N, CA, C and O atoms as a GROMACS GRO file, in nm:
protein
  356
    1UNK      N    1   4.669  -1.068   0.629
    1UNK     CA    2   4.563  -1.039   0.535
    1UNK      C    3   4.443  -1.131   0.556
    1UNK      O    4   4.329  -1.087   0.540
    2UNK      N    5   4.466  -1.256   0.591
    2UNK     CA    6   4.356  -1.350   0.610
    2UNK      C    7   4.270  -1.310   0.730
    2UNK      O    8   4.150  -1.333   0.730
    3UNK      N    9   4.332  -1.250   0.834
    3UNK     CA   10   4.255  -1.202   0.949
    3UNK      C   11   4.163  -1.089   0.907
    3UNK      O   12   4.047  -1.084   0.949
    4UNK      N   13   4.214  -1.000   0.824
    4UNK     CA   14   4.132  -0.889   0.774
    4UNK      C   15   4.013  -0.942   0.694
    4UNK      O   16   3.900  -0.896   0.713
    5UNK      N   17   4.038  -1.039   0.607
    5UNK     CA   18   3.930  -1.094   0.524
    5UNK      C   19   3.830  -1.169   0.610
    5UNK      O   20   3.709  -1.157   0.588
    6UNK      N   21   3.877  -1.245   0.709
    6UNK     CA   22   3.782  -1.319   0.793
    6UNK      C   23   3.698  -1.222   0.877
    6UNK      O   24   3.580  -1.249   0.901
    7UNK      N   25   3.757  -1.110   0.922
    7UNK     CA   26   3.678  -1.010   0.994
    7UNK      C   27   3.583  -0.937   0.901
    7UNK      O   28   3.470  -0.906   0.938
    8UNK      N   29   3.628  -0.910   0.779
    8UNK     CA   30   3.546  -0.837   0.683
    8UNK      C   31   3.423  -0.918   0.644
    8UNK      O   32   3.313  -0.864   0.637
    9UNK      N   33   3.442  -1.044   0.618
    9UNK     CA   34   3.331  -1.129   0.577
    9UNK      C   35   3.271  -1.209   0.691
    9UNK      O   36   3.182  -1.291   0.670
   10UNK      N   37   3.318  -1.185   0.811
   10UNK     CA   38   3.264  -1.247   0.931
   10UNK      C   39   3.264  -1.399   0.921
   10UNK      O   40   3.163  -1.463   0.953
   11UNK      N   41   3.374  -1.458   0.879
   11UNK     CA   42   3.381  -1.602   0.856
   11UNK      C   43   3.388  -1.681   0.986
   11UNK      O   44   3.344  -1.796   0.989
   12UNK      N   45   3.442  -1.622   1.092
   12UNK     CA   46   3.461  -1.695   1.218
   12UNK      C   47   3.340  -1.684   1.311
   12UNK      O   48   3.339  -1.749   1.415
   13UNK      N   49   3.241  -1.606   1.278
   13UNK     CA   50   3.129  -1.580   1.369
   13UNK      C   51   3.001  -1.647   1.319
   13UNK      O   52   2.980  -1.662   1.199
   14UNK      N   53   2.917  -1.687   1.415
   14UNK     CA   54   2.788  -1.745   1.380
   14UNK      C   55   2.684  -1.635   1.358
   14UNK      O   56   2.577  -1.661   1.303
   15UNK      N   57   2.714  -1.512   1.402
   15UNK     CA   58   2.620  -1.401   1.386
   15UNK      C   59   2.621  -1.352   1.242
   15UNK      O   60   2.724  -1.359   1.174
   16UNK      N   61   2.507  -1.303   1.195
   16UNK     CA   62   2.506  -1.246   1.059
   16UNK      C   63   2.585  -1.116   1.057
   16UNK      O   64   2.592  -1.047   1.158
   17UNK      N   65   2.644  -1.082   0.945
   17UNK     CA   66   2.720  -0.957   0.937
   17UNK      C   67   2.629  -0.836   0.962
   17UNK      O   68   2.507  -0.844   0.945
   18UNK      N   69   2.689  -0.727   1.002
   18UNK     CA   70   2.613  -0.604   1.029
   18UNK      C   71   2.540  -0.561   0.902
   18UNK      O   72   2.596  -0.562   0.793
   19UNK      N   73   2.414  -0.523   0.918
   19UNK     CA   74   2.335  -0.475   0.806
   19UNK      C   75   2.258  -0.586   0.736
   19UNK      O   76   2.175  -0.557   0.650
   20UNK      N   77   2.282  -0.710   0.771
   20UNK     CA   78   2.209  -0.821   0.708
   20UNK      C   79   2.080  -0.844   0.786
   20UNK      O   80   2.079  -0.836   0.908
   21UNK      N   81   1.974  -0.873   0.716
   21UNK     CA   82   1.842  -0.890   0.778
   21UNK      C   83   1.830  -1.030   0.836
   21UNK      O   84   1.865  -1.128   0.771
   22UNK      N   85   1.780  -1.037   0.958
   22UNK     CA   86   1.754  -1.166   1.022
   22UNK      C   87   1.620  -1.217   0.972
   22UNK      O   88   1.516  -1.169   1.016
   23UNK      N   89   1.622  -1.313   0.881
   23UNK     CA   90   1.499  -1.365   0.820
   23UNK      C   91   1.421  -1.456   0.915
   23UNK      O   92   1.307  -1.491   0.886
   24UNK      N   93   1.480  -1.493   1.028
   24UNK     CA   94   1.412  -1.580   1.122
   24UNK      C   95   1.321  -1.506   1.218
   24UNK      O   96   1.244  -1.568   1.291
   25UNK      N   97   1.328  -1.372   1.220
   25UNK     CA   98   1.248  -1.293   1.314
   25UNK      C   99   1.102  -1.291   1.271
   25UNK      O  100   1.072  -1.268   1.154
   26UNK      N  101   1.013  -1.316   1.365
   26UNK     CA  102   0.869  -1.306   1.341
   26UNK      C  103   0.811  -1.221   1.452
   26UNK      O  104   0.832  -1.250   1.570
   27UNK      N  105   0.738  -1.115   1.415
   27UNK     CA  106   0.686  -1.021   1.515
   27UNK      C  107   0.572  -1.082   1.595
   27UNK      O  108   0.513  -1.184   1.555
   28UNK      N  109   0.541  -1.019   1.708
   28UNK     CA  110   0.429  -1.063   1.790
   28UNK      C  111   0.298  -1.052   1.713
   28UNK      O  112   0.210  -1.136   1.727
   29UNK      N  113   0.286  -0.948   1.633
   29UNK     CA  114   0.165  -0.929   1.552
   29UNK      C  115   0.147  -1.045   1.454
   29UNK      O  116   0.037  -1.097   1.439
   30UNK      N  117   0.255  -1.086   1.388
   30UNK     CA  118   0.247  -1.196   1.294
   30UNK      C  119   0.211  -1.326   1.365
   30UNK      O  120   0.133  -1.406   1.314
   31UNK      N  121   0.268  -1.348   1.483
   31UNK     CA  122   0.231  -1.466   1.563
   31UNK      C  123   0.082  -1.462   1.596
   31UNK      O  124   0.014  -1.564   1.584
   32UNK      N  125   0.033  -1.346   1.636
   32UNK     CA  126  -0.108  -1.333   1.672
   32UNK      C  127  -0.197  -1.363   1.553
   32UNK      O  128  -0.292  -1.441   1.565
   33UNK      N  129  -0.168  -1.303   1.436
   33UNK     CA  130  -0.251  -1.324   1.317
   33UNK      C  131  -0.245  -1.471   1.274
   33UNK      O  132  -0.348  -1.529   1.240
   34UNK      N  133  -0.127  -1.530   1.275
   34UNK     CA  134  -0.115  -1.672   1.237
   34UNK      C  135  -0.199  -1.760   1.328
   34UNK      O  136  -0.269  -1.850   1.282
   35UNK      N  137  -0.191  -1.735   1.459
   35UNK     CA  138  -0.268  -1.814   1.554
   35UNK      C  139  -0.417  -1.788   1.539
   35UNK      O  140  -0.497  -1.881   1.549
   36UNK      N  141  -0.455  -1.664   1.515
   36UNK     CA  142  -0.596  -1.631   1.495
   36UNK      C  143  -0.653  -1.705   1.374
   36UNK      O  144  -0.763  -1.759   1.380
   37UNK      N  145  -0.577  -1.710   1.264
   37UNK     CA  146  -0.624  -1.778   1.144
   37UNK      C  147  -0.632  -1.929   1.163
   37UNK      O  148  -0.716  -1.994   1.101
   38UNK      N  149  -0.545  -1.985   1.248
   38UNK     CA  150  -0.555  -2.127   1.280
   38UNK      C  151  -0.681  -2.153   1.362
   38UNK      O  152  -0.752  -2.251   1.338
   39UNK      N  153  -0.709  -2.065   1.458
   39UNK     CA  154  -0.827  -2.081   1.544
   39UNK      C  155  -0.958  -2.046   1.474
   39UNK      O  156  -1.062  -2.101   1.507
   40UNK      N  157  -0.953  -1.954   1.378
   40UNK     CA  158  -1.074  -1.905   1.310
   40UNK      C  159  -1.057  -1.912   1.158
   40UNK      O  160  -1.038  -1.808   1.095
   41UNK      N  161  -1.064  -2.030   1.099
   41UNK     CA  162  -1.045  -2.040   0.953
   41UNK      C  163  -1.158  -1.972   0.875
   41UNK      O  164  -1.140  -1.939   0.757
   42UNK      N  165  -1.271  -1.952   0.937
   42UNK     CA  166  -1.382  -1.884   0.868
   42UNK      C  167  -1.351  -1.738   0.838
   42UNK      O  168  -1.416  -1.677   0.753
   43UNK      N  169  -1.252  -1.682   0.905
   43UNK     CA  170  -1.214  -1.543   0.879
   43UNK      C  171  -1.163  -1.526   0.736
   43UNK      O  172  -1.188  -1.424   0.673
   44UNK      N  173  -1.092  -1.625   0.685
   44UNK     CA  174  -1.043  -1.618   0.547
   44UNK      C  175  -1.158  -1.624   0.447
   44UNK      O  176  -1.155  -1.558   0.344
   45UNK      N  177  -1.260  -1.705   0.479
   45UNK     CA  178  -1.378  -1.713   0.392
   45UNK      C  179  -1.452  -1.580   0.393
   45UNK      O  180  -1.493  -1.531   0.288
   46UNK      N  181  -1.469  -1.521   0.511
   46UNK     CA  182  -1.534  -1.390   0.521
   46UNK      C  183  -1.456  -1.283   0.447
   46UNK      O  184  -1.514  -1.198   0.380
   47UNK      N  185  -1.324  -1.288   0.457
   47UNK     CA  186  -1.238  -1.191   0.388
   47UNK      C  187  -1.255  -1.205   0.237
   47UNK      O  188  -1.265  -1.106   0.166
   48UNK      N  189  -1.259  -1.327   0.188
   48UNK     CA  190  -1.275  -1.352   0.046
   48UNK      C  191  -1.412  -1.304  -0.002
   48UNK      O  192  -1.423  -1.242  -0.108
   49UNK      N  193  -1.517  -1.332   0.075
   49UNK     CA  194  -1.652  -1.288   0.038
   49UNK      C  195  -1.662  -1.136   0.036
   49UNK      O  196  -1.726  -1.079  -0.053
   50UNK      N  197  -1.599  -1.070   0.132
   50UNK     CA  198  -1.601  -0.924   0.135
   50UNK      C  199  -1.527  -0.864   0.017
   50UNK      O  200  -1.569  -0.762  -0.038
   51UNK      N  201  -1.418  -0.927  -0.021
   51UNK     CA  202  -1.344  -0.877  -0.138
   51UNK      C  203  -1.430  -0.890  -0.263
   51UNK      O  204  -1.434  -0.798  -0.345
   52UNK      N  205  -1.497  -1.003  -0.278
   52UNK     CA  206  -1.585  -1.021  -0.394
   52UNK      C  207  -1.697  -0.918  -0.394
   52UNK      O  208  -1.736  -0.868  -0.500
   53UNK      N  209  -1.749  -0.887  -0.277
   53UNK     CA  210  -1.862  -0.795  -0.266
   53UNK      C  211  -1.822  -0.652  -0.301
   53UNK      O  212  -1.895  -0.582  -0.371
   54UNK      N  213  -1.706  -0.608  -0.252
   54UNK     CA  214  -1.670  -0.466  -0.266
   54UNK      C  215  -1.568  -0.436  -0.375
   54UNK      O  216  -1.566  -0.324  -0.426
   55UNK      N  217  -1.482  -0.531  -0.412
   55UNK     CA  218  -1.373  -0.498  -0.502
   55UNK      C  219  -1.378  -0.570  -0.636
   55UNK      O  220  -1.364  -0.507  -0.740
   56UNK      N  221  -1.398  -0.699  -0.634
   56UNK     CA  222  -1.388  -0.779  -0.756
   56UNK      C  223  -1.521  -0.781  -0.830
   56UNK      O  224  -1.591  -0.882  -0.830
   57UNK      N  225  -1.555  -0.671  -0.890
   57UNK     CA  226  -1.682  -0.661  -0.963
   57UNK      C  227  -1.654  -0.668  -1.112
   57UNK      O  228  -1.555  -0.614  -1.162
   58UNK      N  229  -1.743  -0.736  -1.183
   58UNK     CA  230  -1.732  -0.741  -1.328
   58UNK      C  231  -1.796  -0.614  -1.384
   58UNK      O  232  -1.908  -0.579  -1.345
   59UNK      N  233  -1.726  -0.548  -1.472
   59UNK     CA  234  -1.773  -0.422  -1.530
   59UNK      C  235  -1.815  -0.448  -1.674
   59UNK      O  236  -1.737  -0.500  -1.753
   60UNK      N  237  -1.938  -0.410  -1.707
   60UNK     CA  238  -1.984  -0.418  -1.844
   60UNK      C  239  -1.942  -0.290  -1.914
   60UNK      O  240  -1.999  -0.183  -1.888
   61UNK      N  241  -1.844  -0.299  -2.002
   61UNK     CA  242  -1.788  -0.180  -2.065
   61UNK      C  243  -1.890  -0.109  -2.154
   61UNK      O  244  -1.885   0.014  -2.166
   62UNK      N  245  -1.980  -0.183  -2.216
   62UNK     CA  246  -2.083  -0.120  -2.300
   62UNK      C  247  -2.176  -0.034  -2.214
   62UNK      O  248  -2.209   0.078  -2.253
   63UNK      N  249  -2.218  -0.085  -2.100
   63UNK     CA  250  -2.304  -0.007  -2.010
   63UNK      C  251  -2.230   0.114  -1.955
   63UNK      O  252  -2.289   0.221  -1.941
   64UNK      N  253  -2.102   0.098  -1.925
   64UNK     CA  254  -2.023   0.209  -1.873
   64UNK      C  255  -2.011   0.320  -1.977
   64UNK      O  256  -2.024   0.438  -1.943
   65UNK      N  257  -1.986   0.283  -2.102
   65UNK     CA  258  -1.975   0.383  -2.208
   65UNK      C  259  -2.109   0.454  -2.230
   65UNK      O  260  -2.112   0.575  -2.251
   66UNK      N  261  -2.218   0.378  -2.226
   66UNK     CA  262  -2.352   0.438  -2.242
   66UNK      C  263  -2.382   0.535  -2.128
   66UNK      O  264  -2.437   0.643  -2.152
   67UNK      N  265  -2.346   0.499  -2.007
   67UNK     CA  266  -2.369   0.586  -1.893
   67UNK      C  267  -2.290   0.715  -1.906
   67UNK      O  268  -2.339   0.822  -1.869
   68UNK      N  269  -2.168   0.708  -1.958
   68UNK     CA  270  -2.087   0.829  -1.976
   68UNK      C  271  -2.145   0.920  -2.084
   68UNK      O  272  -2.135   1.042  -2.075
   69UNK      N  273  -2.205   0.861  -2.187
   69UNK     CA  274  -2.264   0.940  -2.294
   69UNK      C  275  -2.396   1.003  -2.252
   69UNK      O  276  -2.434   1.107  -2.305
   70UNK      N  277  -2.466   0.941  -2.159
   70UNK     CA  278  -2.599   0.988  -2.118
   70UNK      C  279  -2.594   1.094  -2.009
   70UNK      O  280  -2.699   1.136  -1.960
   71UNK      N  281  -2.476   1.138  -1.971
   71UNK     CA  282  -2.469   1.236  -1.863
   71UNK      C  283  -2.520   1.371  -1.909
   71UNK      O  284  -2.494   1.415  -2.020
   72UNK      N  285  -2.594   1.436  -1.821
   72UNK     CA  286  -2.641   1.572  -1.847
   72UNK      C  287  -2.544   1.669  -1.779
   72UNK      O  288  -2.492   1.641  -1.671
   73UNK      N  289  -2.522   1.780  -1.844
   73UNK     CA  290  -2.431   1.878  -1.786
   73UNK      C  291  -2.498   1.945  -1.667
   73UNK      O  292  -2.614   1.986  -1.674
   74UNK      N  293  -2.425   1.955  -1.558
   74UNK     CA  294  -2.478   2.016  -1.438
   74UNK      C  295  -2.488   2.166  -1.457
   74UNK      O  296  -2.403   2.229  -1.520
   75UNK      N  297  -2.594   2.224  -1.401
   75UNK     CA  298  -2.610   2.369  -1.412
   75UNK      C  299  -2.523   2.442  -1.310
   75UNK      O  300  -2.496   2.561  -1.326
   76UNK      N  301  -2.481   2.372  -1.208
   76UNK     CA  302  -2.386   2.427  -1.115
   76UNK      C  303  -2.445   2.505  -1.000
   76UNK      O  304  -2.375   2.531  -0.902
   77UNK      N  305  -2.571   2.544  -1.007
   77UNK     CA  306  -2.634   2.620  -0.900
   77UNK      C  307  -2.550   2.740  -0.857
   77UNK      O  308  -2.552   2.779  -0.740
   78UNK      N  309  -2.478   2.798  -0.951
   78UNK     CA  310  -2.400   2.917  -0.920
   78UNK      C  311  -2.261   2.889  -0.872
   78UNK      O  312  -2.185   2.983  -0.845
   79UNK      N  313  -2.224   2.764  -0.862
   79UNK     CA  314  -2.092   2.731  -0.809
   79UNK      C  315  -1.990   2.707  -0.919
   79UNK      O  316  -1.870   2.703  -0.892
   80UNK      N  317  -2.035   2.692  -1.042
   80UNK     CA  318  -1.945   2.661  -1.152
   80UNK      C  319  -1.939   2.777  -1.250
   80UNK      O  320  -2.029   2.861  -1.253
   81UNK      N  321  -1.834   2.781  -1.330
   81UNK     CA  322  -1.816   2.891  -1.424
   81UNK      C  323  -1.928   2.897  -1.526
   81UNK      O  324  -1.967   3.006  -1.568
   82UNK      N  325  -1.981   2.781  -1.567
   82UNK     CA  326  -2.088   2.781  -1.666
   82UNK      C  327  -2.210   2.856  -1.616
   82UNK      O  328  -2.280   2.920  -1.694
   83UNK      N  329  -2.237   2.850  -1.487
   83UNK     CA  330  -2.352   2.922  -1.430
   83UNK      C  331  -2.324   3.072  -1.430
   83UNK      O  332  -2.417   3.151  -1.450
   84UNK      N  333  -2.199   3.113  -1.407
   84UNK     CA  334  -2.167   3.256  -1.404
   84UNK      C  335  -2.173   3.316  -1.543
   84UNK      O  336  -2.204   3.434  -1.559
   85UNK      N  337  -2.142   3.235  -1.644
   85UNK     CA  338  -2.149   3.284  -1.781
   85UNK      C  339  -2.294   3.311  -1.822
   85UNK      O  340  -2.320   3.400  -1.903
   86UNK      N  341  -2.388   3.236  -1.767
   86UNK     CA  342  -2.528   3.249  -1.804
   86UNK      C  343  -2.590   3.375  -1.742
   86UNK      O  344  -2.688   3.427  -1.794
   87UNK      N  345  -2.534   3.423  -1.631
   87UNK     CA  346  -2.588   3.541  -1.564
   87UNK      C  347  -2.531   3.666  -1.628
   87UNK      O  348  -2.410   3.679  -1.645
   88UNK      N  349  -2.618   3.760  -1.663
   88UNK     CA  350  -2.572   3.887  -1.721
   88UNK      C  351  -2.543   3.982  -1.606
   88UNK      O  352  -2.630   4.011  -1.524
   89UNK      N  353  -2.421   4.029  -1.601
   89UNK     CA  354  -2.380   4.118  -1.492
   89UNK      C  355  -2.391   4.261  -1.536
   89UNK      O  356  -2.360   4.352  -1.459
   0.00000   0.00000   0.00000
């Protein structure tokens, strides 16, 4: 029985059991990016500035609500149902 348990739990082997993830593996891509960031630290600053420019914007909720209330209904130029209702057939 002890042989079965040692084989089942892989107690005698230095290899990880089947299906277990090798956490020590690092891909070539990850090595490349890590080395690139060591060689070019300004890339992180550029990335942060770009994020601030395009994504992290402060939204004034009062202005947003006013803009939604000030919208004019589109006439549709014939492409929407409201335009077809206006035409007498």
